[in-house]
C-alpha angles and dihedrals in degrees: 000000000000090000093054090046091052091049091052091049092049091049091052091047089050093050092046091051091052093051091048091050091052092048091049092049091049090050089050093054092045092054091050091051092047091055093050097046118078118245124244091256090054091051091057092052091050115101115242124203112257115236111240124215088253090057092050090047090051091050091052090044091052091050091050091048090051091051091046092054089044091053094048090049090055090046091054089052090048091243090142099171093053091046092052090047091056093047092047090052089053090051094048091053098041097043091060093057123081099210115111091229089062091047087061088050089052091051090045092053092049090048090053090045091059092043091053089053091050092051092050090047090053093049104035106021126225119328128168091251094049091046089054092048092050094050091046091051091049090049091052094049092044092054091045092052092049091055105031111019093102091058094058127077109262094224092054091044091052093048095050097041093045091054096049096041095050091047095046093044103033122188117271097239131186090288088086089068089067088068118093108272091206097052107108118200095022094189101201092052094041091049091049093051092045091052090050091050092048093047095048091048088065090067096055092103094048107104109159099068130111115283090237090062091049091052091046093052091047092051093046090050093051092046092051091047093050094051093041091054093044096053093044098045103018088229132108111250100230096191092055093044089051090057090052091047091052091054091050092046092051092049092052092042091054092041088234098140091099089073108094096223095045090045089055094054093043091050092049092049093049093045092050093049091050093044092052091049092046089050088052090050091051089052101043108010089238139085115215098198095050097158093050091046091055091050092051091050090053092048093050090047090054091051095049092044091055095048127058089194093056093043089058095052103107097202092051093049091049089055094045097047094043089051091049091049096054090041089060090052093047093047091053092049094047092049090046094235111202123213090244093054114098092224090062095074091037091059092045090052093048090050092049092051091050093049089051092050089050090052092051093049089046089056090052090055091062125256130246137164094263092055093045091050094049121106089231093064092042091054092050094050093041091049091052094048097045095047089047095053091047090056092040092057102028103038128053096213097063115072103147116115108230091215090065092066115105093232089060099034094061088059097044092120096049116109093237095054092045091054091047088051089057090051090052092050093049091048091050090052090046092229100153098188094048089045090055091049092051091050091053089059089071100048098166092051091045090051097046096040095039091132091055092043089052089052089050091056092046093052091048091050092047092052092047091050096052101031104035107024109029097049092047105043125060090187130011134162120251091236091056092050090050090052092051090051095047112128098195139345090264095043116064130173108240123229091247091052091054094047090048091055092048096048096041090049093054094043093050095043092246097118109112093193126036117238146180126218124221101193093176093063095022094239133144120210117200127194148083090279089078094058093108137136116271113259119253094206096108091048095047090047091054091045092056090061105087120212111210108215096161124113104248093208097051147009121296119268096236142336093271095057090051092056118104114250089225089058092052092047091046093049092051093053097090095138100076110140119248087202126016094255133086115248107251116237114181097197141011090249093057090048093055091042088059091051090050093052091048091051094049095046100070137122124219098224121172117228128236110305090231090068092061129213114000126197107248098296119197122200115197111223120256095004114145096212101037091126088070090066088055091052091050093051091049092052096050098035094103092051092050092050093049093049091049092054 
């Protein structure tokens, strides 16, 4: 027992001695440290480095840089509230300091504040809270510019303001044409334009800013006003568009479009004017200000032709080529192009090429269901297909099926393309009534492209007249021809329309079969028997009526005044047709070659000696009406003599 008790006592003594040794060693180390470390009194007596103003400025600058990076990090993560909080903290610190370096930080923070609003607007759209934040940010930067703009370098001010303004108020590009042109009170667009108008109004008292920024704000204000009025009234505000046109005109007049900032505002003005007119065309099929529209197309074309960068912008090229396509259609309609006029097919071909270019640029923009479903895209693809089938059927040089193009083939299963395919088949078969029915299945396209649809009907009627009626019938009544060319029960070809086609065809050399009109009995006779020389009876009858131009009380003034007006008119009529068909000249060169041969193939033949001296008369060989040249020379001989002397 005692042994075990002694062992327990010894163990406790051993443990106690170990603990005491540790405590003693710790105390020894602590004493050593205490001797080496200075005492509080000694710290106070030590000299500390004094912070300079540069050091304090650097500390503030580092803090601002930290907040700036923090705000951008939140912006990248779309944490917009936190980003704005960081930028506002930068502004609150920097705006209280007088140093110019901190003024730049204040401007930079406000610039980032507006940029953060623009990013949120792009991602989330307009909300009441965001609208309030945007207007608050614009108010802050407006007040800052009023007080401090003169203290900041103008180049830096221009760079920062231009970036934030163009981001917060982005250009209304061709995407707006994918909206429904018939939807009045389009709230998202109206709200966006109203916000832009309200925000820009906050800068009206800011005077000391670069002139480029003033011009930018003025343009953005006019653009917003134009679109706001259009989507609330569905009418183009002519006074606002005139202001935009004046700015464009002045820039071109001063040749200032080479300046990058001016070029931006001019391009936005032109694009907006064209987009509004294109929207009006999509809605009504017409453009009221046709002359101005044509001028804007030419101006935009000149800008894109002079800039590789602009010519590669897909959205801009879609707008330009679509505008050029509808301009070709409108020009033909205004000039009343007839199917027998050469320019008719030229305009159709130009329009087709522009529609195809628009489709290709459209494809480069990237396709989605909304774009495919838009009326804008349907009009482009319908315009290309209809112009193509007109040329395919009515012109020998065009043999490419529009449905073989990649831009059309990828949409082969879409309802619109299938309906257009039915139109093409009915047109190829020249079934007018089925063609009319197929067209009615695409009412919006038929309404917008009514000019092109009218041309489609006219070409079909023209082909039926000369390929299915004229070769078959030797005699047919005008009423029967009109019935065969009827498109629908409610759409009839008038008598005047039919006579116009017949007469224009024979005058332009487009008539495949010769014909004679009996307007008393309203009959048309077709056949080679009617390929006869035009009668000279009306001309001879007029010639027999003498016009006395002599002075009854005295002699005539000269030989020319004594000539009968009918003689002069008769002599000048050297273009009477030998056959009722226009001589076909394929090119301008061949036409002038013919004139050259006629001039070289002449005989110098003296006239009857009784006539007296004649002024170098030339009689072309084998010309049926060469005597008319003699009459003309005789009538003007005295004038030629007097001018020679």
